[in-house]
C-alpha positions as CSV (number, residue, x, y, z in Angstrom):
1,M,110.7,95.7,127.2
2,A,109.7,96.0,123.8
3,G,112.4,93.5,122.4
4,S,112.6,90.7,124.9
5,G,110.1,88.5,122.9
6,K,111.0,85.2,121.2
7,G,109.3,82.8,118.7
8,K,109.5,79.1,119.4
9,M,112.3,78.4,117.1
10,S,115.8,80.2,118.1
11,Q,116.7,82.1,114.5
12,T,119.5,79.6,113.8
13,Q,116.7,77.3,112.7
14,H,116.0,79.9,110.0
15,Q,117.2,80.8,106.6
16,G,117.0,84.2,107.4
17,V,114.2,86.6,108.8
18,L,111.3,88.9,107.1
19,L,111.2,92.6,108.9
20,D,107.6,93.3,109.1
21,T,106.7,97.2,107.8
22,S,106.3,97.8,111.9
23,I,110.1,96.7,112.8
24,W,111.3,99.2,109.6
25,I,109.3,101.8,111.4
26,R,110.9,102.0,114.6
27,Y,114.2,101.1,112.5
28,L,114.1,103.6,110.6
29,R,113.1,106.3,113.0
30,R,115.1,108.6,114.4
31,G,115.7,108.4,118.9
32,G,113.6,104.5,118.1
33,D,114.0,101.5,119.9
34,E,117.8,101.0,120.7
35,D,116.9,97.2,121.2
36,I,115.0,97.3,118.3
37,K,117.6,99.0,116.2
38,A,120.5,96.6,117.4
39,E,118.7,93.4,116.4
40,V,118.4,94.4,113.4
41,K,121.6,95.9,112.3
42,R,122.7,92.4,113.2
43,V,121.0,90.9,110.9
44,L,121.4,93.1,108.4
45,L,124.9,92.6,108.5
46,A,125.0,89.1,108.5
47,E,122.6,89.3,105.7
48,R,119.6,87.2,107.2
49,V,117.1,90.1,106.2
50,F,114.6,89.1,103.2
51,T,111.5,91.4,102.7
52,C,108.6,91.6,100.2
53,W,107.2,94.0,97.8
54,V,103.9,94.3,100.7
55,V,106.7,95.1,102.9
56,K,108.4,97.6,100.7
57,A,105.5,99.4,99.4
58,E,104.2,100.1,102.7
59,L,107.5,101.5,103.5
60,L,108.4,103.6,99.9
61,A,104.6,104.4,100.2
62,G,105.7,106.6,103.7
63,A,108.7,108.3,102.9
64,R,108.9,112.3,103.6
65,N,110.4,113.2,100.0
66,E,111.5,111.7,97.0
67,E,115.3,111.7,97.6
68,A,114.4,109.6,100.8
69,F,112.1,107.8,98.8
70,E,114.9,106.5,96.2
71,R,117.5,106.1,99.1
72,L,114.6,103.9,100.2
73,R,114.3,102.3,97.5
74,A,118.1,101.2,96.5
75,D,118.3,99.9,99.9
76,L,115.6,97.7,100.1
77,E,116.3,96.5,96.3
78,A,119.6,94.9,98.1
79,L,117.8,92.3,100.4
80,Q,116.8,89.2,99.4
81,Q,113.3,88.9,97.8
82,I,110.3,86.7,98.4
83,P,108.3,87.1,95.5
84,I,105.0,87.2,95.8
85,T,103.4,85.1,93.5
86,P,99.7,83.5,92.9
87,E,100.4,80.5,94.8
88,V,101.4,83.3,98.1
89,W,97.8,85.0,97.1
90,L,96.1,82.0,97.8
91,G,97.8,81.2,100.9
92,A,96.8,84.5,102.3
93,A,93.2,83.7,100.6
94,R,92.8,80.5,102.8
95,L,94.7,81.9,105.9
96,G,92.1,85.2,105.7
97,Y,89.3,82.8,105.5
98,T,90.5,80.5,108.3
99,L,90.5,83.4,110.9
100,R,87.7,84.6,109.5
101,R,86.0,81.3,110.6
102,R,87.5,81.7,114.0
103,R,86.0,85.5,114.4
104,L,89.7,86.8,114.0
105,T,90.0,89.7,111.1
106,V,93.6,90.5,110.0
107,P,94.2,93.2,107.0
108,L,95.0,91.6,103.8
109,P,98.8,93.1,103.5
110,D,99.3,91.6,107.0
111,L,98.4,87.9,105.5
112,L,100.8,88.7,102.4
113,I,103.6,89.0,105.0
114,A,102.9,86.2,106.7
115,Q,102.2,84.0,104.0
116,A,105.8,84.7,102.3
117,A,107.3,84.5,105.6
118,M,105.9,81.2,105.9
119,V,106.7,79.8,102.0
120,G,110.1,81.3,102.7
121,K,110.7,79.7,106.0
122,L,111.5,82.8,107.5
123,Q,111.1,83.8,111.1
124,L,108.9,87.2,111.2
125,W,109.9,90.1,113.1
126,H,107.1,92.3,114.2
127,A,105.4,94.6,116.4
128,D,102.2,93.9,115.6
129,E,99.4,91.8,117.3
130,H,97.7,90.6,114.2
131,F,100.6,88.3,113.6
132,E,99.9,86.6,116.6
133,R,96.6,86.0,115.8
134,I,97.5,84.5,112.9
135,K,100.2,82.0,114.6
136,Q,97.0,80.4,117.0
137,V,95.9,79.2,113.7
138,V,99.7,78.1,110.9
139,P,102.9,78.0,112.1
140,L,104.2,80.9,111.7
141,E,107.4,81.2,113.7
142,T,107.4,85.2,114.9
143,K,109.6,86.9,117.3
144,P,107.2,90.0,118.0
145,F,108.7,93.4,119.9
146,I,105.2,94.4,121.2
147,E,105.6,96.4,124.6
148,G,104.4,93.9,127.2
149,R,105.4,90.9,125.7
């Protein structure tokens, strides 16, 4: 089952949750994974969901049309934001450097999202194996929604 993965710590030990783009897509998609939809709805209603501009930009770039873009933009703006500061950029660069030394390559957007989650002390929900690679090197708390986990 896709939603059965759990991070090392329970969510109550985090101030909130950062949803990766991979989770938002599954949440927003018609006919998507009902377990993910229920979990996301639960944390949205509890006002525990955070976002950052990397996730917002990835989601908005995939909007179907102008109306969908504006509706999604307004919904995302209502969430608490983790700013992508120079320190987050530097941390993401350091993380990428460290991973490459271990022969692990992770796309820059994922490095930024992971760093934002760590800076915000948030649990990162994802359906992207890159974050499990990152977790091998740094104390990133995740809740994976990956098939087979």
